[in-house]
N, C-alpha and C positions, 0 to 999 in steps of 0.2 A: 485561557484554554489549556487544558492538560493534554497529555499525550494521547489518551484514549479518545477524547473529544476530537482532537486533530485527526487521528486515523479514521474515525467514523465519518467525519466530514469529507476527507479525501476519498474514501471508498464510495460514499454517496455520489461525489462528483464523477468518479471513474465509471460507476454503474450507469449514471445518467448519460454520460458521453458515449459509452458503448451501446446503450439502448438506441441512440440516435442513428447509429451506423447501419448500413444495409447488411443483410445476411451475406456471408461469404465463407468459403472454406478453402483457404490456401489459394485463392484466386482474386482477381480484382473485385473490390467490394468487401474484402476482408478487413480486419482491423490491423493497422500497421503499428509496429513497435520497433523503434530503432534500438539496436543492441547497446550502443554507447554513444555518448556525445550528443550534440544537438541534431535535430532532424534535417537541417539544411545541408550540413557538410558531410554527414555520415552516409556511406553507401551500403552498409550492411542493413538488411531489412528483413523482418520476419512477419509473416502474415498469420494471424490467429483467427480461428473461427469466432464468431460472435458468442456462440455457446461456451467455448473454452474461456474466452476473456471474462465473461460473466461468472463462470464457475470459479475462476481464480479470485475474483472479488469476494465471492461467497466463502471460499476457504479462508481468506484473510479475516472475514467477519467471524468465522468460527474460532480463530485464534484469539480475537478480541473477547469473545464470549467465554473462552477458557480462562481468561484473566479477569473475569468479573468477580468481585468479592474475594474472600480468602481463598487462596490457591497455592499450590506448590510450584516453585519455579527453580531457576538455576542455583539459588542460594538458600532455598528452604521455603517454608510457608510464610506467606505475607499477603497483604491486601494493597493492590494498586501501587501508588508511589509512596510507600511508607518510608520510614527513616533510612531504608536501604536504597531507595530510589526505584526507578522503573526497571523492570527486568529486561534482559538482553533481547528476548523474543520480540517484545513490543518495540524496542528501539530499532531493531533490524527491520521490522515492518515499515517503519517511518523513513528509513534511510533513503529510498528512492526520491523522496521529496526534499531532502536536505539542501541541495544546491540549486534549487529552482527559484528564481525570483518571484514567480507567481504564487509561491507559498511562503511569504515573509513571516507567517506566524509559526514556522518551524523553529523550535528552540534548539540551538546548537548543543545544549547540555544533554539532549536526547541521543546524540551520536554514541554508538556503542564503543 
């Protein structure tokens, strides 16, 4: 699995999980995201509306689409993971999944 395939799979999972949630806008029933650490011990909590959470997934999909085929990135024009490796933008999109045991297919070489 390469980085783009990994990201597409994670975004599909995220969208599916969000779609299961009840609608809510900053109130009970919204989608909870813990700002750091694990969900059990952290007390900081942010409620997002379902619409906003799905919009964030779609924006990440747009970043992936921008990196399809030959494109210009932080080091010039290239295609995917050519001899220069993956661009920083895609590596950063995958970073939230880097330290989670439920995503053992994350390659540590993708860290920016």
